[in-house]
C-alpha positions as CSV (number, residue, x, y, z in Angstrom):
1,M,94.4,101.0,147.7
2,S,90.7,101.8,148.0
3,P,89.3,102.4,144.5
4,N,86.7,105.0,145.8
5,L,89.2,107.2,147.5
6,V,91.5,109.9,146.1
7,V,94.9,108.6,147.2
8,M,97.4,111.3,148.1
9,R,100.7,109.9,146.9
10,R,103.9,111.2,148.5
11,F,106.3,112.7,146.0
12,G,109.7,111.2,145.7
13,R,111.3,113.5,143.1
14,T,110.7,116.7,141.1
15,V,111.9,116.9,137.5
16,R,112.3,120.0,135.4
17,D,111.0,119.5,131.9
18,P,111.2,122.0,129.0
19,L,107.7,121.0,127.8
20,W,105.6,120.6,131.0
21,N,107.8,122.7,133.3
22,T,107.6,120.6,136.6
23,I,107.0,116.9,136.7
24,R,106.4,115.4,140.2
25,L,107.2,111.7,140.5
26,D,105.7,109.9,143.5
27,E,107.7,107.3,145.4
28,T,106.7,104.4,143.2
29,A,107.4,106.2,140.0
30,T,110.8,107.2,141.4
31,R,111.6,103.6,142.1
32,I,110.6,102.6,138.6
33,V,112.7,105.4,137.0
34,D,115.7,104.3,139.0
35,T,115.7,100.7,137.6
36,P,118.2,99.8,134.9
37,A,115.3,98.9,132.5
38,F,114.0,102.4,132.7
39,Q,117.3,104.2,132.7
40,R,118.1,102.4,129.4
41,L,115.4,104.7,127.8
42,R,117.8,107.6,128.3
43,Y,119.8,106.1,125.4
44,I,116.9,105.3,123.0
45,R,116.2,108.3,120.8
46,Q,112.5,109.1,120.5
47,L,112.7,109.9,116.8
48,G,115.2,107.4,115.6
49,F,117.2,109.1,112.9
50,A,115.3,112.4,112.7
51,H,118.3,114.1,114.3
52,L,120.1,113.7,111.0
53,V,117.6,116.2,109.5
54,Y,116.5,118.1,112.6
55,P,119.6,118.4,114.8
56,G,117.6,119.2,117.9
57,A,115.6,115.9,117.7
58,T,117.9,114.1,120.2
59,H,115.2,113.8,122.9
60,T,114.7,110.3,124.2
61,R,112.1,107.8,125.2
62,F,113.1,108.6,128.8
63,D,111.9,112.2,128.8
64,H,108.8,111.3,126.7
65,A,107.8,108.6,129.2
66,L,108.1,111.1,132.1
67,G,105.8,113.5,130.1
68,V,103.2,110.8,129.6
69,Y,103.3,110.0,133.3
70,H,102.7,113.7,134.0
71,L,99.7,113.9,131.6
72,A,98.2,110.7,133.0
73,S,98.4,112.0,136.6
74,T,96.8,115.3,135.5
75,A,94.1,113.5,133.5
76,L,93.2,111.3,136.4
77,R,92.9,114.3,138.8
78,L,90.6,116.1,136.4
79,L,88.5,113.0,135.8
80,R,88.1,112.6,139.5
81,E,87.0,116.2,139.9
82,D,84.5,115.6,137.2
83,D,83.2,112.8,139.4
84,R,81.3,110.6,136.9
85,G,80.7,106.9,136.9
86,P,80.2,104.3,139.6
87,T,82.9,103.3,142.1
88,E,84.2,100.4,140.0
89,V,85.3,102.8,137.2
90,W,88.2,103.7,139.4
91,G,89.4,100.2,140.2
92,D,92.7,100.4,138.4
93,A,93.1,104.2,138.6
94,G,96.1,103.9,140.8
95,L,98.0,101.9,138.1
96,I,97.3,104.3,135.2
97,P,100.3,106.6,135.8
98,Y,102.7,103.7,136.1
99,A,101.3,102.2,132.8
100,A,101.9,105.6,131.2
101,L,105.4,105.7,132.6
102,L,106.3,102.2,131.4
103,H,104.4,102.2,128.0
104,D,107.7,102.4,126.0
105,I,109.8,100.1,128.3
106,G,110.2,97.5,125.5
107,H,111.4,99.7,122.7
108,Y,114.1,98.5,120.3
109,P,117.2,100.6,119.6
110,Y,116.2,103.6,117.5
111,S,112.6,103.3,118.4
112,H,110.1,102.0,115.8
113,A,112.4,101.4,112.9
114,L,113.0,97.7,113.6
115,E,109.3,96.9,113.9
116,E,109.1,97.3,110.1
117,L,111.3,94.3,109.5
118,E,109.8,90.9,108.7
119,S,108.6,88.9,111.7
120,D,111.1,86.1,111.2
121,A,114.0,88.6,111.9
122,M,112.3,90.2,115.0
123,P,111.2,88.7,118.3
124,A,107.9,90.8,118.5
125,G,106.5,94.3,118.7
126,H,107.7,96.6,121.5
127,E,104.5,96.2,123.5
128,E,105.0,92.4,123.6
129,I,108.7,92.7,124.2
130,S,108.0,94.9,127.3
131,A,107.0,91.6,129.1
132,R,110.7,90.7,129.2
133,F,111.6,93.9,131.0
134,F,108.7,93.4,133.5
135,E,110.5,90.2,134.4
136,S,113.6,92.0,135.6
137,A,114.2,91.7,139.4
138,E,114.6,95.5,139.8
139,L,111.4,96.4,138.1
140,R,109.5,93.6,139.9
141,A,110.8,95.0,143.2
142,A,109.8,98.6,142.2
143,L,106.2,97.5,141.5
144,E,105.8,95.1,144.4
145,P,104.3,97.8,146.8
146,L,101.4,98.1,144.3
147,G,100.2,94.6,145.3
148,T,99.8,91.2,143.8
149,G,99.0,91.1,140.1
150,A,99.6,94.9,139.7
151,A,102.5,94.3,137.2
152,A,100.3,92.0,135.0
153,R,97.5,94.6,135.0
154,I,99.9,97.4,134.1
155,H,101.2,95.2,131.3
156,G,97.7,94.6,130.1
157,L,97.0,98.3,130.0
158,I,100.1,98.9,127.9
159,R,99.1,96.2,125.4
160,G,95.6,97.4,125.1
161,E,94.2,94.2,126.7
162,S,92.8,95.6,129.9
163,D,89.2,95.7,130.9
164,S,89.7,98.9,132.9
165,P,87.3,101.8,131.9
166,L,90.4,104.0,132.1
167,R,92.4,102.0,129.6
168,G,91.9,104.7,126.9
169,L,94.3,107.0,128.7
170,V,97.1,104.5,127.9
171,S,96.0,102.9,124.6
172,G,93.3,104.4,122.3
173,S,92.2,107.3,120.2
174,L,92.7,109.7,123.1
175,D,95.7,108.1,124.7
176,L,98.1,110.5,126.3
177,D,101.1,109.1,124.5
178,K,100.0,110.8,121.2
179,Q,99.3,114.1,122.9
180,E,102.7,114.1,124.5
181,Y,104.9,112.9,121.6
182,L,103.4,115.3,119.1
183,R,104.1,118.3,121.3
184,R,107.6,117.1,122.3
185,D,108.6,116.0,118.8
186,A,107.6,119.4,117.3
187,R,109.4,121.3,120.0
188,F,112.7,119.5,119.6
189,C,112.6,119.4,115.8
190,G,111.9,123.2,115.8
191,V,108.8,122.9,113.6
192,P,105.3,124.5,114.1
193,Y,103.4,121.4,113.0
194,G,102.7,119.5,116.2
195,E,100.6,122.1,118.1
196,V,98.0,120.2,120.0
197,D,95.6,121.9,122.5
198,V,96.5,119.4,125.2
199,D,95.0,121.5,128.0
200,R,91.6,121.7,126.2
201,L,91.7,117.9,125.5
202,L,92.4,117.1,129.2
203,L,89.7,119.4,130.4
204,G,87.3,118.0,127.9
205,M,87.8,114.4,129.0
206,T,85.0,112.7,130.9
207,M,83.8,109.2,131.9
208,L,80.9,108.2,129.6
209,Q,78.7,105.1,129.4
210,D,78.4,103.4,126.0
211,P,74.7,103.6,125.1
212,E,74.9,100.2,123.4
213,T,77.0,98.1,125.8
214,G,76.5,100.0,129.0
215,R,80.3,99.9,129.6
216,W,82.1,103.0,130.9
217,E,85.1,104.5,129.2
218,V,87.0,107.7,128.7
219,G,85.4,110.1,126.2
220,V,85.1,113.8,125.5
221,H,82.6,116.5,125.7
222,E,81.5,117.9,122.4
223,K,83.1,121.3,123.3
224,A,86.5,119.6,123.1
225,V,86.1,118.2,119.6
226,A,87.9,121.1,118.0
227,A,91.0,120.2,120.1
228,L,90.7,116.6,119.0
229,E,90.7,117.9,115.4
230,S,94.0,119.7,116.1
231,L,95.5,116.4,117.3
232,L,94.6,114.7,114.0
233,F,95.9,117.6,111.9
234,A,99.1,117.6,113.9
235,K,99.6,113.9,113.3
236,Y,99.2,114.5,109.5
237,Q,101.7,117.4,109.4
238,M,104.3,115.6,111.5
239,F,104.2,112.4,109.5
240,R,104.4,114.3,106.2
241,N,107.2,116.7,107.3
242,V,109.2,114.9,110.0
243,Y,108.5,111.2,110.5
244,W,108.4,110.5,106.7
245,H,110.9,113.1,105.6
246,H,112.9,111.6,102.7
247,A,116.2,111.7,104.5
248,V,114.7,110.3,107.7
249,R,113.3,107.4,105.7
250,S,116.6,106.9,103.9
251,A,118.5,106.6,107.2
252,T,115.8,104.3,108.5
253,A,116.0,102.1,105.5
254,L,119.8,101.9,105.8
255,Y,119.6,101.0,109.5
256,K,117.0,98.3,108.8
257,R,119.2,96.8,106.1
258,I,122.2,96.8,108.5
259,V,120.2,95.0,111.2
260,E,118.5,92.6,108.7
261,E,121.8,91.6,107.2
262,S,123.4,91.1,110.6
263,V,120.6,88.8,111.7
264,R,120.3,86.8,108.4
265,S,124.1,86.4,108.2
266,G,124.3,85.1,111.7
267,L,126.3,88.0,113.2
268,L,123.3,88.6,115.5
269,E,120.5,86.5,116.9
270,G,117.1,88.1,116.7
271,D,116.7,88.0,120.5
272,E,119.9,90.1,120.9
273,L,117.9,93.1,119.5
274,V,116.1,93.2,122.8
275,G,117.9,95.2,125.4
276,P,120.7,97.2,123.8
277,T,120.7,101.0,123.5
278,D,121.0,102.8,120.2
279,E,124.8,103.0,120.2
280,E,125.3,99.6,121.9
281,L,123.6,97.8,119.0
282,L,125.6,99.6,116.3
283,Y,128.8,99.1,118.2
284,E,128.2,95.4,118.7
285,I,127.4,94.8,115.0
286,T,130.6,96.7,114.1
287,R,132.7,94.7,116.5
288,R,131.4,91.3,115.3
289,A,131.7,92.4,111.6
290,Q,135.4,93.3,112.3
291,N,136.0,89.7,113.6
292,S,134.4,88.0,110.7
293,D,135.7,87.3,107.2
294,D,132.2,87.0,105.7
295,E,131.4,89.1,102.6
296,V,128.3,90.6,104.3
297,A,130.4,91.5,107.4
298,E,132.9,93.2,105.3
299,R,130.2,95.3,103.6
300,L,128.7,96.2,107.0
301,E,132.0,97.3,108.5
302,T,133.5,99.2,105.5
303,R,130.4,100.6,103.7
304,W,127.1,100.6,105.4
305,I,127.8,101.4,109.1
306,P,130.3,104.2,108.3
307,A,127.8,105.6,105.8
308,L,125.1,105.8,108.5
309,R,127.4,107.2,111.1
310,Q,128.8,109.9,108.8
311,R,125.4,110.7,107.2
312,R,126.4,109.6,103.8
313,L,122.8,108.4,103.3
314,P,121.4,106.5,100.3
315,K,120.1,108.8,97.5
316,R,116.7,108.9,95.9
317,A,116.7,107.2,92.6
318,L,113.0,107.6,92.3
319,E,110.2,109.3,94.2
320,L,106.5,108.9,93.4
321,T,103.8,110.9,95.1
322,A,100.1,109.9,95.6
323,A,99.4,111.8,92.3
324,D,102.0,109.7,90.5
325,L,100.5,106.5,91.8
326,R,96.9,107.4,91.0
327,G,95.2,104.4,89.4
328,R,97.9,102.0,90.7
329,R,98.0,100.0,93.9
330,V,101.2,99.0,95.6
331,E,101.2,95.3,96.4
332,D,100.9,94.5,100.1
333,W,104.2,92.5,100.1
334,A,106.0,95.6,98.9
335,V,105.0,97.8,101.8
336,G,106.9,96.0,104.5
337,D,110.1,94.0,104.2
338,S,109.5,90.7,102.5
339,P,111.5,88.1,100.5
340,W,109.6,89.1,97.3
341,K,110.4,92.8,97.8
342,R,114.1,92.0,98.6
343,A,114.4,89.9,95.4
344,I,113.2,92.8,93.3
345,E,115.5,95.2,95.2
346,D,118.5,93.0,94.3
347,D,117.3,92.7,90.7
348,L,117.3,96.5,90.5
349,A,120.7,96.6,92.1
350,R,122.1,94.4,89.4
351,D,120.4,96.5,86.7
352,L,122.0,99.6,88.3
353,S,125.5,98.0,88.7
354,L,125.2,98.1,92.5
355,E,126.0,95.4,95.2
356,P,123.2,93.2,96.5
357,G,121.3,95.0,99.3
358,E,122.2,98.5,98.0
359,V,118.8,99.3,96.6
360,M,115.9,99.8,99.0
361,I,112.2,100.3,98.2
362,D,110.4,102.4,100.8
363,F,106.7,103.0,101.1
364,P,105.9,103.7,104.8
365,A,102.5,102.8,106.2
366,K,100.5,103.9,109.2
367,Q,97.0,102.7,108.7
368,A,95.9,103.9,112.2
369,M,97.1,107.5,111.6
370,F,93.5,108.9,111.8
371,Q,92.0,106.1,113.9
372,L,89.0,107.2,115.8
373,D,86.9,105.2,118.2
374,L,85.6,107.1,121.2
375,L,82.5,108.3,122.9
376,V,81.3,112.0,122.7
377,Q,78.8,113.6,124.9
378,R,76.7,116.0,122.8
379,R,75.5,119.3,124.1
380,D,72.0,117.9,124.6
381,G,73.5,115.3,127.0
382,S,73.2,112.3,124.6
383,V,76.3,110.1,124.1
384,Q,77.4,109.1,120.6
385,R,80.2,106.9,119.4
386,M,82.6,108.5,116.9
387,G,84.2,106.1,114.6
388,P,86.5,106.4,111.5
389,G,83.8,108.3,109.6
390,G,83.5,111.0,112.2
391,V,80.1,112.7,112.9
392,P,78.9,114.9,110.1
393,G,78.7,118.5,111.3
394,L,80.7,117.7,114.4
395,L,84.0,116.3,113.3
396,D,84.3,115.9,109.5
397,L,88.0,115.5,109.3
398,P,87.9,111.6,109.2
399,R,85.8,112.0,106.0
400,V,89.0,113.2,104.2
401,A,91.4,111.2,106.3
402,Q,92.1,108.7,103.6
403,E,93.1,111.4,101.2
404,L,95.3,113.1,103.7
405,Y,96.9,109.7,104.4
406,H,97.6,109.1,100.8
407,T,99.1,112.6,100.2
408,S,101.5,112.1,103.2
409,R,103.0,109.0,101.7
410,A,105.6,108.7,98.9
411,L,107.0,105.6,97.2
412,R,110.8,106.0,97.1
413,V,113.7,103.9,95.9
414,F,117.0,104.6,97.6
415,T,120.4,103.6,96.2
416,F,123.8,103.6,97.9
417,E,125.3,105.4,95.0
418,R,123.5,108.0,92.9
419,R,121.4,106.4,90.2
420,R,118.3,107.3,88.2
421,L,115.4,104.9,87.9
422,E,112.4,105.4,85.6
423,P,108.9,104.9,87.1
424,E,108.1,102.0,84.7
425,Q,111.1,100.1,85.9
426,L,109.5,99.8,89.3
427,L,105.7,100.2,88.9
428,D,105.3,97.1,86.6
429,R,107.0,95.0,89.3
430,I,105.4,96.1,92.5
431,T,102.0,97.6,91.6
432,R,98.8,96.6,89.9
433,P,95.8,98.6,88.6
434,D,93.7,99.9,91.5
435,R,90.1,98.8,90.8
436,G,88.8,100.2,94.0
437,G,88.6,96.9,95.9
438,P,89.7,96.3,99.5
């Protein structure tokens, strides 16, 4: 494929989509979609357990991936029409749509939930796990017409390790994944929070040269900054109202506990978490628990898995907002899943007359929620890098991003049976005075 030519790809399939109307897959994309590795994404819910709160949220990684492919194809066409940058800018342009299509190929069952577990229970993050799917014979055959080394370059784009000037379309502040999932998630949840002016963002994209390094990358015109602001606000609203909804987090915490106990008790090996679909994993854990006389297996089979399937979710024994936590800092080890956190959870369980494992502390984190690192072409033609602090007078939202991030989070304690916990019973164990340090 010549990098300086617009290659007209023959279309292999047309897909009707409720968000983008018509998605045209070329022959290579069609071959990719038809592989078992990609078809598996039909059975991985995009939003994990959000459907237990928003019944319409049963869309999958499959339809999301098709949407990102569609946006990538559109963005490339518009960037070519803009016709900026030297010939070498377009070296990997032909691979961008396929990287967009395959960016979620390595997702665990129920999407991101399992990535919150401790590293000793998990093989790796979904971007790293995608390498295993790239090794499948069917996917290798589907990518073979792209040439030697194409699969490795696509994988590099997915992991954010590519040197391509176009890598920002797949991984970065402007990546098309964010633009797609915010719109799709809001549509299927039936909420008005995820409105992003995708058309304006796509039209505002352009190839820009970094004034400091001289390297080319995807940036935006100043006139599209308002659309970028809509993207950041949409993320804040969706995290606060959907992704971190208390019942969604309760179901996620229960599911993580089920998987964690299954691995730690030996019912599952960590590597067995790679490959199953949502229902396959829960079914396999149930089957193995039924064939074991272990105490943990009995709890999984008779209490925890039925509770998840029948939406008998753990209850909030305590919820503390950002205002409640003012002046206190939650210890880093209490944010994720750690042995120290688990010990405190089980201490609380004993205090509350519950079984071990039936108290869960939840304090979700997403440090990159408002991450910004992109080039902006000002109206006078100059190019300026916009970082986390924004640009005063142009995009000031990042100046209050930290406060928005804090207000979207809540520290919760979930218990399998209804209990009440006083704030001091928790705060003295997992927080310390916040003295404003790093």
